[in-house]
N, C-alpha and C positions, 0 to 999 in steps of 0.2 A: 289383646291388640300381637298377632308374632305380623314375622311381616311376611308374612306367603296371606296376610287376610285378605280379599278379593275388593273389600268394598272397596269402592270409590267415593270418591269424593273430587268435586267440581274445582277451575283453576279460579284460583283467587287472584287477577287483574285489579284490587287492593290491597293493600298491608294491613295485611294480622298486624299482634303484635304479637312480642312471642319475647321471655323468659330467660338471661344463662342460668343456669342447676348451678355449672361445672363443667366446669374447662380444662387440659395441662397441654404439656409439649410432647410436641414428637419429636420435633429435630431446632433447630434452630430459626429463626421464624416464623417457626407451621406447626401452629395453634387447629386440636379438637378445639370447640367448642359447643358443649351438651345444650341443644335448647329445650324448653316446655314443651308437648304437645308434640299437633303431629299435620303434615297438607299429602296425604293422605298419595303419596310420591311413590310414581318405581322408580328400581336401581337406571342408574341412566340415565335420569332428569334431573330440569336443577332449580334453582327459585332466585328470586327477586330478594337481593335482604337488604334491608332500610337503614342504614348511618343515620338519625335525627340531627341532622344541622350539618352534614359533611353531604354522603351521597350515595349511591348504590346504586352496584355487585352483585353479577352474577355469578354466585356457587353450586356444585356439584354438591351432589346430600351420600353425603356416606350412609347417612342415617335413616331412618324416617317408620320406630316402627318401639313398641310398647312404650307409647308415649314421650317419645324422643326424637325429637332434630338434631341428625348429632354434625356438623359443617365441619371441616379439616382445611382450614388458610392461613394463606402462607401473609406475612407484611410484604408485602409491597409499595403499601402509599397513604393519601393522606386519610379512608375510610378504614386503609383495617391497621394501620395509625389505632385509630382512638378508638377499633372494638377490642385491642391488644389490652387498651387502657383500661377500662374496661371490666367491676367488678361483677359478678357474682346478686342477678337480681338486677343487675340495669334489664334496661330490656327496649330495642330493636324492631324496625319493622316487618313480614317475611310476603312474600306475594310467589307465586304456586303455586302446582309446578308448572316448569314450561315442558316442551319440548319432549321427541322418539327418547325412549327410555332402549335399552334392552335387550334384546328379546331372549324371555327364559324358558330352553331347557327343560325340556323332561329325561329323567332312564340314559342321557348321553357323554361321554365323557369328555370333557371344556376345560380348554387349558385360557387363563386371566392370566395379564399382560398390563402391567401399572413402570413408567417414570415418572418418578417426584412424588409430587403429591394429588396426580392423575394416582395412585395405586385408592384410597380412597373411596372411593363409587362401588370401586369396582370391589370391594371385601359383601358391601351393601348385594354386586348382583353372585358376588359366590355364598351366600349365605342364602337368595335362592334360589340355584342351583341344588346344594344340597338336598333341600330341601325338597324338592320334585327329584328325589330320590339320585341327582348324576352327582358324576367323579367328579371333581374340581383340581385345578392340578392350579397356582398363584404363580405367579413366574413378576420380584416386583424387581427395580433398578432404581439404583441413586449415584451418583458421583465417590463415593464415599460412603460406609459403614457411618458413620458420625449423623447425616445424612436423610436416611434409611427412613419408614415410617411403614405403620404395619404389621409390619414383618411378625409382632405376635399377638399379635389376632387373632391372624388369619391362618399362623399356625391349632392355635386355642380354640377354631370354628374351625375343623380336623383337614385343612387344606393341605395339598402339599406342596410347603411354603418351598419357591426358589429364591434364590439367594444372588443378583449379578448386582459390581460394587467397578464403576474405570477404574479408579486405582489396586481392588485386589485387598483388599481393606479385610474384608469376611464379605466367605460365596467365592463364587464363580470371578475371577479377573475378566471384563471385558464388560459387553453389554447383553440385558435381555436376550433380541436377537441371536449374538450364541448360543443363547440354554436352548431357546426356542428355538431356534436351527435342527440341532443336538437330538432336541428330544424325537421332532416330525420323522426323522431316518426312523428313530427305537420304536415309538407307536404309531401307535391309527387316531383319528382327536374328530371329534365330529362338531368341533364351533371352539376357532377363538379369537374375542374378545379383547378390546384394546382401549388405554388409556394416560394419556402422555403425553410427550414430547413430540410436537407436530414428524414429524422425521421419523424421529423411534417406528411409531405410526405404518408409517409411508408404507417403511421394512418391513415388516409386518404384513399391511397385505396383502400389498408383491411376491412375497414368500406363500400368500396362505392359496392367493391367486393363482398362483404357477403349479401349487398340490393335488389341489382341485377342495381345498378344504374351504369350507364355510367359516364370514370374518368380516367383525365387523370393529369401527371404528368408532374410538366422539370426539368431536371434530370443533372448537374451541372460535367462536369465532367473536369480537366483538359488538356485546348485547346493552339492549342498554330496556324496549319493553319487556322483550321478554316469547312474543306474543301476536306479530309480525307488522308493528307498523309502521314503526321508524326505520327497517329498511338497512337498516344496520348491519348487521350482521350476514348477509348478502355475502357468494360465488363467484366470481367471475365469471358463470355463467346464469346466475341472479338465484341460488338457492337461497329462501333465508333459513337459516340453521338450526334458528327456539320454532321450526319447525317439520323445518325434512330431521332437523336435528334435534341435539348433537351427537344422533347417535348410527351412524348409519350404517350399511354394507359396506362390506370394502372395493366391488368391481362399481358404485356412484360416489366413495370420497376418489376412486382414484380416476376419474374422468372430468374433476374437478380440475382448468390447469391449475392454479392456485396451492392449490394441497401439496402441506411438505415440502413450500416453498415461501410461500410470505402468505400475511394473511394484512387486511388493512389498520390503522389505527382511527385512534377519533376526527381525525380533521381529515379517515382519506385514505392517506395517505399510504405507499407499501413499506409495510416493512417487513427482512425475509426473520426467519424461523430458524 
């Protein structure tokens, strides 16, 4: 099965068992895990990963084809710490896929902009675009060279890959937005899609809207159920991002008063980006 398969799978609202078959380090505290099986997901969708006895957390899907699911995960709390302690052969639960993914275009000039571990699901997106004969440019950003992820995979996939680091230790010194702004001055682009820090995505959404370029962003919110019941992932306008999103058009994202400003934590408290 290739990643351009149109076969549809039903959403799994109860956890299925998946085995860890491989994993590797992407950067400090960032690891890609490989699970045997498929959820039949589309680029930009997410799953709920259940670590038995600990917790369940949402993660964007970095790959779901050829009988493998890849999740690129940052170690940030008890659930991910437990996952990082697991060995090959260990089993976890997974539900999904959930949400709206990115639009996959045909024969268009596409620019994908990833910041931090937001780059991982964009590689999946780029593969689908390329299989539809689109021209793909990937812009990847991180604070420093040692925190960059998925650069080699993007290059191996044939994407024109441009890199930005805050400290200039690799690629352009500065931000992904600087590379994108320069590129849009020189080239005609049909669609920009982005995943990463929300302030970065807001700047990109504003840039593309001003230039009349179609743009989609992936908005992360606190999610518990994944399918619209718990209400934890609503924006200030009341949109449930597990259903409306996570991938939405730039104009819609910019209509949210909290976009790029703050989100709400587990207890409903405001947390600034």
